[in-house]
N, C-alpha and C positions, 0 to 999 in steps of 0.2 A: 581170533584167527579167522574170522568169517571171510570166506572167499579166498583164503590163501592157497588152498589146494587147486582152485581153478587157475589162479595166477601161476602157480608152480607148474601146472600141466601145460599152460600156454607156453611158458619158457622151455619146458621139456620138449614139446613138439618142435618149437623153433630151433632148439638146440640140435635136434637130430638133423634138421635141414642144414643148419650152419656147419655141422660136422662134415657133411658131404662136400662142402666147398672149402673146408679148411679153416674157416673163420673161428669157430669155437675151439678147435685144436690150438690155434695161435694164442687165444686168450687164456686157455688153461695152462699152456706152457709158460706164458708170461707170469701167471699167478704163482706157479711153482718156483720159478727163478726168483721172483720178488720175495717169496716166503723164505726161501733158503738164504737169501742175502741178509734178511732181517734177523732170522732166528737160528741160522745154522742148518747144515745139510742132513742132520739126523732126524727123521720124522718121529722117532720115539721120544725125543726131547723137544719137538717143535710141532705142537698140535695144528698150527696153521698150515705148515707144510704137509702134514699127514692128510689133512682134509683136501688140500689142493691136489695131492697125488691121487687120492681116492676119486675125486671128481674126474680127473683125467682117465683113470682106469675105467670108470663107469661108461665112458663113451669110446673106449677102445683106443685111446692114444697109445701109440707104440711104446713099449718099455724103453727102448733105446732113446727115444725122444725125451721121456721123463727123466732118465738118468743123466742125459746131457744137460737138461735144464737145471737139475739139482747141482751138477758140477759147476755150471756157470755161476749160479747164485751163491754157492759156498766158496767161490774163489778158486776152484780147482781148474777152471777153464775161463777163457776170456768171455765176458758177457756185458750186457747193458745195465746201467743203474736206473731203476724205475722209481718214480715219485708217486705216492698215493695222496689223493685229496678228494674232496666230495663237493658236488654241486647240489643245491637245493632249488626246487622250482615247482611249477604248477602246470597241470594239463587241464583239458576240458572237464567241466563239471566240478571244479574245485579239487581235483585229485592232486595229492602231494607226491612229488617225485624226489627221491633221494638217490643220487647218482654217484657211484664209485668210479673214480678215474685212476688208472695206472698207466703212467706215461714217461717217456724219456724227453718229452718236449711240452712243457706246461703251456706255452703260448699257443701252440698248435691245438692242443686239447681244448683250451678255453675258447678259442675262435670257433672250432667245430661244434662244440656243445651249444654255444650261444646262437649260432646260425641255424642249427637244427631245430632248436626250440622255437625260434622266430618263424621259421618256414612251416612249422607244423602246429601252429596254434598254441604253443606253450609259452611260458614266461619264466624268467630266472628270478629266484627269490633271494632275499638277504640271508647271510649266514645265520643259522639258528632258527630260520623261519619255519622249517618243517622237521628238522632233526629230532626235536623233542617228541614227535609223534611215533618214533621208531625205537625199538629196543633190539639189541643184538642177541640172537638166540641160535642154538642148534635146532635144525628143523629136518624132520624126516617124513616122507610120504611112503606108506607101506601097505602091503596087501597080506592078509592073514585072518584067521578066525579070532574072534574077540578075546577069548580067554588067553590064547597064546600071546597075542599082541600086548594085551594089558599086563600080563605077568612079566613078560620079557622086558617091556619098556620100563616098568617100575623097578624091576631088579637091576636094570642097567643104569638107573639114575635119572630117568625122565621126569620132567615136572608136570606134564599134562599130556593126555591122550584124548583126541576127539574123533568121532566118526565123520567121514566125508564121503558120502555116497557109498561106494563099495571099497573104499580105502580108509586109511587111518592117518590122521595128522598127529605127529608127536613132536613136542618141543622139550628142550632141555637147555641147561647152561651151555654156552658155546664151547667151553673146554671139555664138556662131557660127551660131545657128539660121537667121537670114535668109540667110546665105551658102550654107549647106548646102541649104536649100530652093530657092534660086534655081538652084543647079547641077543639082539633081534635075529641076526643072521644065524647064530648058533642054535636058535630055537626054531629055525625053518621059516621064518618070516621073510617075505620078499621085499627088499628095499628098492622102491622105484626111484627115490631121490633122497639125498642126504647132503646137507650143506650148512655152513654158518651163514645166516641171513639176517635181515632187518625186518622184524615183524611189527606192523602198525597196531597201535592201541585202538584206533577206530577206523572204520572203513566207510567208503563213499559208494553207495549204489548208483549204477549208471544205466541210463536208457540206451537204446540201440545207437542213436546218433552220437552221443558222447562216448560210448564204448568204442565205436569205430574210430573216432578221433584219437582217443587215448592209445589204442593199440597201434595205430599208424605212427604216432609220435614215438612210442616205445620201440617199435621196429626200427625207425630211423636212427634213434639214439644207439640202439644195440649194434647197428651196422658200423658205428664209428670204432676204429681200431683202439682208441684210447679209453673207451668206456668198458669197464670191467664187469659192472653189474648195475642193474636198475631196480630199485625198490619203490613200490607204489602202494597206495592204500585204497585202490578201487575194488569194488565187488560187482561182478557182472552176474545178474540173476540168470537162472537156468534157461528161462524162455528167451532172454536176450542173447545168451550164448548160442543157443540153438539157431536163432535167426541169423547171427553173424556167420556161423559155420556153414549154413545153407548158401 
């Protein structure tokens, strides 16, 4: 998981900015609606929906908006049918990109992703070219003392706990995310982030030049309405991150 916490924090900071202009809210609502349409409107029996609802709550999406999205997805209200598919590609420095698309217009999404990659120094890969580098996992970034975090995480069913500066990275099976999070929160651990994600088996360290290019491309892709999530295997060293933030 080397570098995953840095990547998670980058997305978290950008997420707070997106929330202010409504873009993140729209993507989270879309995820809720799609999850409810696929697995039903009961989060107790639909882990994907439960995670989508929790993600929306984490950034204060209004309860009414969440309930309406569930209703649309489960067929209790008129809604849009979304299609999910993935793009695989590359960014500067040989970084692998695994891009989740959730759209009601596949042609539009395809054109937008291809254009954005081309304009920002990326390239589209063949199906299967990078997917093998990633594995779906539940991922949490938490704050707490070591003994409490370790005990609660393992009691909840976590697979791994790693220190990341003043935080802890916890991974688990995707279906165990809600249980692990609940155990942590019940123990007083602060959960900064929790989501089902794609974790890379290997990471690519970047210098300042390539890091700036990769982050610029990621920002451009995330600004696309049809892009639901971007997973990448880059690692930005602390000194490079400090230089970029300055």
